[in-house]
C-alpha positions, 0 to 999 in steps of 0.5 A: 499518483494518477499521472504516474499510474496513467503513464504506466498503463500507457507504457503497458499498452505500448509493450502489448502493441510491440508484442502483437505487432511482432507476430505474423499476421497481426502486425499487418492487420494492426497497420491496416486499421485507421490511425484514429481507431488505433488511437481509440483502442490504445486509449480504451486499453490504457483506460482499462489498465489504469483503472485496474492499477488504480483499484490495486493501488487503493487496495494496497493503501488501505492495507497499509493504513490499516497496518499503520493503525494496528502498529499505532494501537499496538505501540499505545498498548505497549506504552500502557503495559510499560506505564503499569510495569513502572507503576508496579515497580515503584509500588514495590520500591515504596513497600521495600523502603517502608520495610527497611524503615520498619513500617509497612505502608 
């Protein structure tokens, strides 16, 4: 996932640079910057974007895990309620059968 987030961050930097260098004055200034410095700037921006994306991804993963845990707990609770309901119905049937036979349990 980190590779995908990193590629996304680098693509975002490319989009930002496309926008910046499409503006009067900024295009000229960017192209006057040494290629090594441009690469450092792009890497720093990509690092910042990647860090933000990673934090957001981790927060979303935690929320998803919390929802999954809550759903599992809800399923367990529903199963207990269902089991209790079955037990109650069985008890009612046993009582009804005993009444029909003439002897209450």
